[in-house]
N, C-alpha and C positions, 0 to 999 in steps of 0.2 A: 525460405519457402519450403514447407514440408513436401516430401515426395509422396505421390499417390501410388497405390499398388497397381500393378499392370492389369489387374482383373477388373478395374473400373469399367462399367459399361459406357458406350458412347451412343447417344440417342439416335443419330442419323447414319450409323454404320450400315452399309449394304452388304459387305462381305466380311462377316465376323471372323472367319478363319484367318484372314490377314492380320487380325489384331491379336493373334496368339502365336507369334513367331519369335518369341524370346527377345534377344538384343536388338533385332531389326524393327520390332514393333513400333517404338516411338518415331522412327524415321518414316515408316509407312504412314503413320497417322499424321505426321507433319505435312507430308506431301498429299494427303487425302487419297492415297491409292485405294483405300477401302471404300471410298465414295466416288465411283467413276462418273457420276452425273456431271461433275464439274468439267472434266476434260471433254466429255461428250458435247456439252454445250459450247465449249470453246472451239471444238473441232468443226461443228456443223457449218458455221459461216465460212470457214476455209473451203470446205467441200462445195458450198453453194457458189462461191466465186468461180471455182474451177468449172463447175457444171454449167453455170449460166453463160460462161465464155465459150462453151462448146467442148470442154475437155474431160467430161465425165468418164469416157471410155479411153480415149486416146492418151490421156494423161493420168491414168489410174495410179501409176507408180508415184506420181507427185502427190496424189491424195494420201497415199500410205505414208510418205515422208511427213506430210502435214499432220497426220494422225499421231505419229511419234512425237512431233514437235508440240502438239497440243497436250499430250500426256506429260511430257517433261516440263514445259513452261507453265502449265497449270499447277504442277507440283511446286515449281520454283516460286510462283506467285503466292501460293498458300504458305510456304515457309517464310517468305518475306513479310506477308501479312501478319503472321503469328509473331514474328520478331518485333514488328512495330506495335502490335496490339496486345502484347503479352500481359500488361498490367490491366487493361480493360477486360481481356478474356477471363482473368481470375475473378472478376466481379459478376460475371454472367453465368447463370446455372448451366446453360447448354454448352458453354465453351470452357468452363473452368478446368475440365479434365484434359484439355489439350496439352501435349508434351511440354511446351515451354511454360505455359501458365501454371502447370502443376509441378514443374521442376524435374520432369523425367529426362529432359534433354537440356544441356547447357547452351548458353548463347553462342559460345565459340563453335560447338558442334553443329548448331543450326546453320551458322554462316558457312561452314564447310560443306554441309549437305546442299545448301543453296547453290554453291559454286559448282558442285558436281552436276546438278540438274541443268544449270545454265550451260555447262559444257556439252551436254547432250543436245541442247537447243542449238548450240553453235554448229554442231555437226550437221544438223538438219538445215541450218541456214546455208551451209556450203553447197547443198544440193538444190537450191532454188536459183532461178534465173536472177541476174543482177538487179533488175528493177524490183522484183518481188522481195529479194533479200534486203534491199535498202528500205523498202516499204515496211517490212517486218521490224527493222531496227527503229523505225520512227515511232513505234508503239511504246518503247521503253520508258520515256518520260511520263506517259500517262499511267503505265503500270506502277512506276515508283510513287506517283502521287496518290494512287487510289486509296490506300489505307487511311490517309489523313482526311479524306472527303467527308466521312461520317462525323467528323468533329467540326466541320465548317459549313456544311450545307445539309438541307433537308432532303436532297436528292442524290445521295451517293450512288443510287441505282443507275442514274443517268451516266455517271462517270464509269461505272462498271460496264454499261452498254458500249461506251466508246472503246473500252479495252477488249471486251469479249467479242465484239463484232469486227475487230480489226482484221481478222482472218479473211473476211470477204474481200477486203482491198488486196490482200496478199494473193489470194487464190485467183482473182480476176487478172491482176498484173502478171502473174506467172504464166498465164495462157494467152491473154490478149496483148501483152507487152505494151499496154498503155493504160491511161486512166479515163474511162468512159462514163457517160451519164448513167447507163444501167448499173454500173458498179456503185456509183454514188447513191442511187435509190435503194439498191440492195443493202448497202451498209446502213443507211438511215433507217430502213425498215427493221434491220436487225437490232439497232439501238432501241427502238420502241418495243420490240419483242422482249429484249433483256430487261428493260424497266418493268414490263408487265410481270414476267416470271419471277424476277428478284423481289418485287413488291410482295408477291405471294409468299416467297421464302421468308421475308422479313416479318411476316405475321407471327412466326414462332417466337420472336424475341421482343415483341412490343412492350410487354410489362418490364422486362429486365432493361431494355434500352431506355425506357423512361426513367428508371431509377438511377442509371449511371450517366445519363445525359447524351446517349448516342442517338443520332438523328437518322431517320429513314423515311422513304416515301410511304411506307405502311403507316407510320405514326402521323405523317402529314395528311394523308387522305382520311384518316380516322374511320368513321362509319361509311365513308364513300369509297372504300377500297374496291368493291366489286365493279361499280361503274367506272372507276378510275382505271382498273386493269383492263376492262372491256374497251375503253377508249384507246389505250396504248396498243392493244392487240389489233383493233380496227385500223389504227394508223399504220401499223406494220403491214397489214394486208394491202392497204391502199398503195403504200410505197413499193411493196414487192410487185403489185400489179403493174405499176408504172415501169419498173425495171423489165418485167416480162414483155410489156407492150413495145418497149424500145428495141428489144432483141427480136421479137416476132410479133409485128403489128397485125395480129389476127384476133378477133373476138373470141374464137374458140380456145386460144391459148390460156385465157383466164381460168378455164375449167381445171387446169392443172393444179390450181391453188385451192380448189374446193375441199379436198380432204384435210388440208392443213387448217382451213377456216373452220371446218366442223370440229376439229380437235380443240382448237383454241376456244371456240364457242362453248364446248362441253365443259372446259375448265371453269369458265366464268359462271355458267348457269348452275353448276353443282358445287361451287366453292363455298365452304363454311369458314368464314373469316375468324370465327372464335375457336376453331379446332386446329391445334398445331399439327396433329397427325394428318389431317385432311390437307392442310396447306402444304406439308412436305410431299404428300402423294401427288398433288396437283403440280407442284414445282417439278418433281421428277418426271412427270409425264411429258415434259417439254423435250425429252430426248426423242420421243416419237414425233412430236411436232417438227423438230429439226430434220428428222428423216423424211417426213412428208414434204417439207419445203425443198429438200435436196432432190427428191424425185420430180418435183415440179420444175426445178431449175434444169435438171438433166433432160426432161422431156422437151422443154422449150429450147434449151441451148443446143442440143444435138441436132445437127443438120440445119440450123437456122441460117438464113441468107446473110 
């Protein structure tokens, strides 16, 4: 496989300077450190779990450890995904410039980088309460299986939801030291949210995915992508409302979710499913949706009976 020059542009890079760092460049790209949206979306459910359990302020240090864990483990997940998908990535326009697919990094070096990132994740694990640490370890089987889902199901986004929402379970367990019904509803709502935003993300690749046989919810929904995403976002809001009610059974508590509902509604109403740049912008806007849900959880969870 011929090497590509390091000057090749990457279409969804957010921090271009990080792609101009000489020998470290391919490893930064492998872990997607130039695209922080991934670790932000992985982090927010962790913070939600802590906040809804009442620990937004008292356990702020724990939230910071989870932030580090999200950065490291999202990077590790991306490296693992690229190892598994290196042949498929070489056939897709948007991904063929990735370090493994283009030959910029050897398979052996990629595995070494993966182990380093997992080592950072292990350090974070040591700072979690036992129940939370064991819960976090329970996600590994789902993480390992994720890259294969696009080959066997039209809904790999649902599997991604299981993985990217796992932090809600960990965050709740770290503060509440149990598994409660609010945690379950928060987690289920996050899965629906992930399916919605990752369907938007998959709109960028529909044509290439069809050519190489990769399945996705965006392809499955076809021309009904907008109502499909709207349905998953609505389901997320209903489930989150249930979690909030169980923590603070007061009608006024639902007001905390209004800003997040408006943001998700804006995504759906203004989405242009035929415009890849618009799809990417709407996908990235979920970093703000995650923040708004965190503020809702913190408002409801702080001082709850």
